[in-house]
C-alpha positions in Angstrom: -10.2 -27.8 20.2 -7.8 -28.0 17.2 -4.6 -26.3 18.4 -2.8 -26.4 15.1 -3.3 -27.4 11.5 -0.9 -28.9 8.9 -2.3 -29.4 5.3 -0.3 -30.9 2.4 -1.3 -31.6 -1.2 -5.0 -30.7 -0.6 -6.8 -28.8 -3.3 -5.1 -25.3 -3.6 -2.7 -26.0 -0.7 0.6 -27.5 -1.7 1.5 -27.2 1.9 0.1 -25.0 4.7 1.1 -24.8 8.3 -0.9 -22.9 11.0 1.0 -23.4 14.2 -1.6 -22.0 16.6 -5.3 -21.8 16.6 -7.6 -20.1 19.1 -11.2 -20.4 20.2 -12.4 -17.9 17.6 -10.5 -17.8 14.3 -11.2 -15.3 11.5 -9.7 -16.2 8.1 -9.3 -13.8 5.2 -7.4 -13.7 2.0 -7.7 -13.0 -1.7 -10.0 -15.0 -3.9 -8.6 -18.6 -4.4 -6.3 -18.2 -1.4 -7.9 -21.2 0.2 -10.4 -19.8 2.8 -13.2 -22.3 2.0 -10.6 -25.1 1.4 -9.3 -24.6 4.9 -12.9 -25.1 6.3 -13.2 -28.2 4.1 -10.0 -29.6 5.6 -11.3 -29.1 9.1 -14.5 -30.9 8.1 -12.5 -33.9 6.8 -10.2 -33.9 9.8 -13.0 -33.8 12.4 -14.9 -36.6 10.7 -11.8 -38.7 10.5 -12.0 -38.8 6.8 -15.6 -39.9 6.7 -16.5 -41.0 3.1 -19.8 -39.2 3.0 -18.3 -36.0 4.3 -15.6 -36.1 1.6 -18.3 -36.7 -1.0 -20.2 -33.7 0.2 -17.1 -31.5 0.1 -16.7 -32.4 -3.6 -20.5 -32.0 -4.3 -20.6 -28.6 -2.7 -17.9 -27.5 -5.2 -19.8 -29.0 -8.1 -16.8 -31.4 -8.5 -18.5 -34.8 -8.1 -18.5 -36.3 -11.6 -21.4 -38.8 -12.1 -20.4 -40.5 -8.8 -17.2 -41.8 -10.4 -14.1 -42.7 -8.4 -11.9 -40.4 -10.3 -13.8 -37.5 -8.7 -11.5 -38.0 -5.7 -8.5 -36.9 -7.8 -10.0 -33.4 -7.6 -9.1 -33.4 -3.9 -5.4 -33.4 -4.7 -3.2 -30.4 -5.4 -2.4 -30.2 -9.1 1.3 -30.7 -8.4 0.9 -33.4 -5.8 2.0 -36.9 -5.5 -0.5 -39.5 -4.5 -1.1 -38.6 -0.9 -3.0 -35.8 1.0 -2.2 -35.0 4.6 -4.5 -33.2 7.0 -2.8 -33.4 10.4 -2.8 -37.2 11.1 -5.4 -38.1 8.3 -4.1 -39.3 5.0 -6.0 -39.7 1.7 -4.0 -42.0 -0.4 -4.3 -42.9 -4.1 -3.4 -46.4 -5.2 -4.2 -47.4 -8.8 -7.8 -46.6 -9.5 -8.8 -46.5 -5.8 -8.6 -44.0 -2.9 -8.2 -44.8 0.8 -8.4 -42.9 4.0 -5.6 -43.8 6.5 -3.9 -42.5 9.6 -0.7 -40.8 8.6 1.5 -42.4 11.3 0.2 -46.0 11.3 -1.1 -46.1 7.7 -4.0 -48.2 9.0 -7.4 -47.7 7.3 -10.0 -45.6 9.1 -13.7 -45.6 8.5 -13.6 -49.0 6.8 -12.7 -49.7 3.2 -11.7 -47.6 0.2 -13.6 -44.4 -0.7 -16.9 -45.1 -2.3 -18.5 -42.4 -4.6 -22.0 -43.8 -3.8 -21.9 -42.9 -0.1 -24.7 -40.3 0.4 -24.1 -37.4 2.8 -26.4 -36.9 5.7 -26.4 -33.6 7.7 -26.1 -35.6 10.9 -22.8 -37.2 9.9 -20.5 -34.1 10.4 -18.9 -34.1 13.9 -19.3 -30.3 13.8 -21.7 -27.6 12.5 -21.0 -26.0 9.1 -22.7 -23.0 7.5 -22.0 -22.7 3.8 -23.0 -20.1 1.3 -26.1 -22.0 0.4 -27.3 -23.6 3.6 -30.9 -24.8 3.1 -34.0 -24.5 5.1 -33.8 -28.3 5.6 -30.5 -27.8 7.5 -32.0 -24.9 9.5 -35.0 -27.1 10.4 -32.7 -29.9 11.5 -30.8 -27.5 13.8 -34.1 -26.1 15.1 -35.6 -29.5 16.0 -32.5 -30.2 18.1 -33.1 -27.2 20.4 -36.8 -26.3 20.3 -38.5 -26.3 23.7 -35.1 -26.3 25.4 -33.4 -23.4 27.2 -31.2 -23.0 24.0 -34.4 -21.9 22.1 -34.4 -18.8 24.4 -30.7 -18.2 23.6 -31.5 -18.2 19.9 -34.1 -15.5 20.5 -31.6 -13.5 22.5 -29.1 -13.6 19.7 -31.7 -12.5 17.1 -33.1 -9.7 19.3 -29.8 -8.3 20.4 -28.2 -8.4 16.9 -30.8 -7.6 14.3 -34.5 -8.1 15.3 -35.4 -6.5 18.7 -39.2 -6.9 18.2 -39.1 -10.7 17.7 -41.5 -12.7 19.9 -41.4 -16.3 18.5 -40.4 -18.2 15.4 -41.1 -21.5 13.7 -38.5 -23.1 11.4 -40.0 -25.4 8.8 -38.3 -27.4 6.0 -39.4 -24.9 3.4 -40.2 -21.7 5.2 -39.4 -19.8 8.5 -42.2 -17.8 10.0 -41.8 -15.2 12.8 -44.1 -13.4 15.1 -43.2 -9.8 15.8 -44.5 -7.3 18.4 -47.7 -5.5 17.4 -48.6 -8.1 14.8 -51.4 -10.7 15.2 -50.2 -13.2 12.6 -46.8 -14.6 11.8 -44.9 -13.4 8.7 -42.4 -15.2 6.5 -38.8 -14.6 7.6 -37.9 -13.7 4.0 -39.9 -10.5 4.3 -37.5 -9.2 6.9 -34.4 -9.5 4.6 -31.5 -11.9 4.0 -29.6 -10.8 7.1 -32.2 -12.1 9.5 -32.0 -15.6 8.0 -28.2 -15.5 8.1 -28.1 -14.5 11.8 -30.8 -17.2 12.5 -28.5 -19.8 11.0 -25.6 -18.6 13.0 -27.7 -18.6 16.2 -29.0 -22.1 15.6 -25.5 -23.3 14.7 -24.1 -21.9 17.9 -26.8 -23.6 19.9 -26.1 -26.9 18.2 -22.3 -26.7 18.4 -21.7 -27.1 22.1 -18.4 -28.9 22.9 -17.7 -29.0 19.1 -16.6 -26.8 16.2 -18.6 -24.2 14.1 -17.5 -23.3 10.6 -19.0 -20.2 8.9 -18.2 -19.4 5.3 -18.3 -15.7 4.5 -19.8 -14.4 7.8 -20.9 -11.1 6.3 -23.2 -12.6 3.7 -26.4 -10.6 3.6 -25.5 -8.6 6.7 -25.4 -4.8 7.1 -22.1 -3.6 8.8 -24.2 -2.2 11.7 -25.1 -5.8 12.8 -21.6 -7.2 12.8 -20.3 -5.9 16.1 -23.4 -7.2 17.9 -23.0 -10.5 16.1 -19.4 -10.9 17.1 -20.3 -10.2 20.7 -22.8 -13.1 20.5 -20.3 -15.4 18.8 -17.6 -14.8 21.5 -20.2 -15.0 24.4 -21.6 -18.3 23.3 -18.3 -19.8 22.1 -17.1 -19.4 25.7 -20.3 -20.5 27.3 -20.7 -23.6 25.3 -17.0 -24.4 24.6 -17.2 -24.0 20.9 -14.2 -23.4 18.5 -15.2 -21.1 15.6 -13.7 -20.8 12.2 -15.2 -18.0 10.1 -14.1 -16.7 6.6 -14.6 -13.2 5.3 -13.9 -10.7 2.4 -15.0 -7.7 4.5 -12.9 -5.1 6.2 -15.9 -4.3 8.3 -16.0 -7.9 9.6 -12.3 -7.7 10.5 -12.7 -4.3 12.2 -15.6 -5.3 14.3 -13.9 -8.6 15.1 -11.0 -6.5 16.5 -13.3 -4.2 18.5 -14.9 -7.2 20.3 -11.8 -9.3 20.6 -9.9 -6.4 22.2 -12.2 -6.9 25.2 -10.3 -8.3 28.2 -12.8 -11.2 28.3 -12.0 -12.3 24.8 -8.5 -11.2 23.9 -6.9 -14.6 24.5 -9.6 -16.4 22.6 -9.2 -14.5 19.3 -7.0 -14.9 16.2 -7.0 -13.5 12.7 -5.4 -15.6 10.0 -4.5 -14.1 6.6 -3.9 -16.7 3.8 -1.6 -15.7 1.0 1.1 -16.8 -1.4 4.6 -15.6 -0.5 7.3 -14.5 -3.0 8.5 -18.1 -3.3 5.0 -19.1 -4.5 4.3 -21.0 -1.3 1.1 -21.0 0.7 1.4 -19.3 4.1 -0.8 -18.2 7.0 0.1 -14.9 8.6 -1.1 -14.8 12.2 -2.5 -11.6 13.8 -3.6 -11.4 17.4 -3.8 -8.6 20.0 -1.4 -5.7 19.3 -0.5 -6.9 15.8 -4.1 -6.9 14.6 -4.5 -3.4 16.1 -1.5 -2.1 14.2 -2.6 -3.7 10.9 -6.0 -1.9 11.2 -4.3 1.4 11.9 -2.3 1.0 8.8 -5.4 -0.1 6.9 -3.8 -3.1 5.5 -5.7 -4.9 2.7 -7.2 -8.2 3.9 -8.2 -9.6 0.5 
């Protein structure tokens, strides 16, 4: 697991220090406080600055300009010099070119300079990432990795226990997901059951694929009714422990924070949980405020704003 994170000159972060990280980390903050940027930094760090992953980070933000090298300039903080630091990974600008190096030895990693023509493949990331627009193709890829294994049964358990108790079986295709429910003879499209079922399916498939790795979830609450959140957190904590997964999830929702606290307050999970609020301090500097255990309970009692 990543036990700390230091980011410098990356996108909206002039400098950000998170001295401790736990197994399950919930991240909140106002719009443009850097929640998604933090997830992008973890992606780049865990891929050792893989060229195609960096390209995908920019593409997901609609910031890749006709595959031109100057697209990489958009990775840099607007007031930065010519170097980005993400722990021991450095993205360095030199003339018209950009390089990924190790911060301490300044040796190149992953080969040569960054190439805007490197195409991203969903198999490149050394972690599992759920974005706001994760496609059926990604879901199908995750499903093919676990179908006809014991983890398929775990996926059914997560769905039944959190949102769809009458589920019998499902099939995840590249363009559609079909499910069979109790008291029905024919399968029905997953879309007829609502957006929340697909969101939890993605989280369940991602947990099943993230064993001994990292799971990133952008805006956990997307499409979910608050009544499903506590059950979902129970599943996340349970399988994060079972499969040795480190989870980073972002949110705008007070309900997500509250249910996170309810579950994390359990003796089984209390030492695995941390809430991180990203904000700009009075000096105009990025900072991460860490809440765990008693401090999170106090903040909820005071109904502190998380956005």
